[in-house]
N, C-alpha and C positions, 0 to 999 in steps of 0.2 A: 720979099715974096716967099711964100711957103710952098714947099713941094707937097704933093698929096701923100707921099709915103711917110713923112715925118709925123703927121697927126695920128697915125695908127700905132706907133710904138708905145707900148705901156711902160710905166715907170717900174724899174726892177730894183729889188734889194738883194744884194749878194750876201748870203748868210754863211758861206764857207769860211771866211776869216773869223766870224763869231764862233762857229763850231770849233775851230782850231784853238781859240783862246779858252773856251770852256773846257776842252780836253786837257789843255796845259794846266789849268787851275785844278781840275780833278786829279790829274797825275801828281801835282804838288801836294794836295791834301792826303792822298793815299800814301805817298812816300813819307810824309811827315808823321803820320800816325804809326807807321812801322817803327819809328825810332822813339816812340813815347813809352816804351817799356821801362818800368821803374825797378831798379835793382837796389834793394835795401842793404845788402852787405857788400863787402869787397870781393872781387873775383878770386875764388879758390877752387881747387879740384876736390869736389865732394866725393866721399866714398859711396859705393853703390849698395842699395838694400832692396830686396824684392818686396818687402812689406811696407815700403814708404807710402804715406798718404798725406793729404793736405789737411792742415789744422785750421779750425775756424774759431778765432777769439778776437774780440774787438781791438785790443791794443797789442801791437807787435813790437817787440824790442829785439834787435839783432846784435849778437856778439860774434865778431869774426876773429878767428885765431888763424893767422897767416902761417905760411910754410916755415918762416924763421921763428915763429913763436910770438910774434907781436900781436897784441890784443886791441881790438877796436870795438867801441860801443856805439852803434848807429853811425858808423863811419868815422868816429872821432877816436883817436888813440887814447888808451887808458891803461893804467897799471892794474895788476891783479888785485892789489890791496884796496884800491879805491873803487873797485867794481861794485861792491855791495852798497856803498853810499850813493853812488850815481844811479844804481838800479832803483833804490828806494825813492829817490827823487823823481824818477821817471814813472814809476808805478803810482806814486802819490796817493790821492784819495780814491782813485778808481778802484783799488782793491784787487784787481785781477788783470794780469797781463801775460802774454805768451812770450817767453824769452827763447829765441831761436839761436842755437849755436851753430855757426858755419865754421867748422874746423877743417882745415886742409888734411887730406888723407895721410900726409907725411908728418904731421905734428905728433909728438910723443903723447902717449896715453896719460902720463902724469900731468901734462899741461892742461889737457881737456878736463881731467878730474878736478884740478885746482879751480878752473873756471866754473864748473858745475857746483862745486862746494860753495863758492861765493854766491851763486844764483840761489841756491837752496836756503840761504840765510835771509832772503827777502820774503816777507809775508805776502802771499797772493801771486807770486811769480810761478807760472807753470813752465816747465822746462821741456824743450824739444831740440832734437839734433837734426840738422838739415842733411839730407842725402839726395841722391839722384838714382832713378831707376836704371838698371843695366841696359 
């Protein structure tokens, strides 16, 4: 036997748990995109320059000179003497590439000049030195 009050209760869908799940997924995507920054060089303390500006060239090659004088080409360790050959292979038939030197501010001037000299021997390589604004 049915009571008269039971027939009047409409069916309800509780959406509060669904909203909680959607906010949890949204939070996950927001947090994951914050960690998608791409660092092309190894972490070094860059010197400051007031006239620093962003360069726009299709191919970017990063040379990192660490505090101890160790050299990396696109995060791969390399010797100074082999730098020219590897740069030529990376520039290839493209003909134009921007070579960014990330040199730690404590690295000696001679070490950076030696790297710059190797870069200048590659045809089509444009040289840039990474800095950060003060």
